C-alpha positions, 0 to 999 in steps of 0.5 A: 489534488488531495493530500492522500492523492499526492501520497498515492502518486508518490507510491505509484512512482516508487512501484513503477521505478521497481517494476512492481505490478499493482492494482488499485481496487475500487471500493464501491460497495460490491468488494470486500471492505477494508481492502488496501489501496494497492495490491501488488506483486513483484518477483513472486512477493505479495505486497499491499499498501494502504495510503493515508495523509496527514493524521489519517488513520486506517479503519478497523477493517483496514487494520484487520486486512493489513494484519491478515496479509502479514500473518499469511506471509504477505508484506503490508504497509501503511504509508503516509508522508512521514514514512514514504522515504522508509517505504521507498528504502524498503522497496530498494532493499527487499524488491530489487 
């Protein structure tokens, strides 16, 4: 399993623990470029998550999409090994 896949598995466990609905859009040429890895909804709140591992950085399109989601009232996160605990705490405080 790749390091990014490990981060995604941890994110899935956190989302399931908080009963969050999520989908993972497949980025195969026909969809919109830059869409985050996870699109989520919980208690009427929209949440998007881009998962990275190590020194991975989002592309310009991914950054643009995360910023647009935030600007339009959604919650958007870039999650990696370094901040996954902070993300989990946010989930406990904001989505329970």
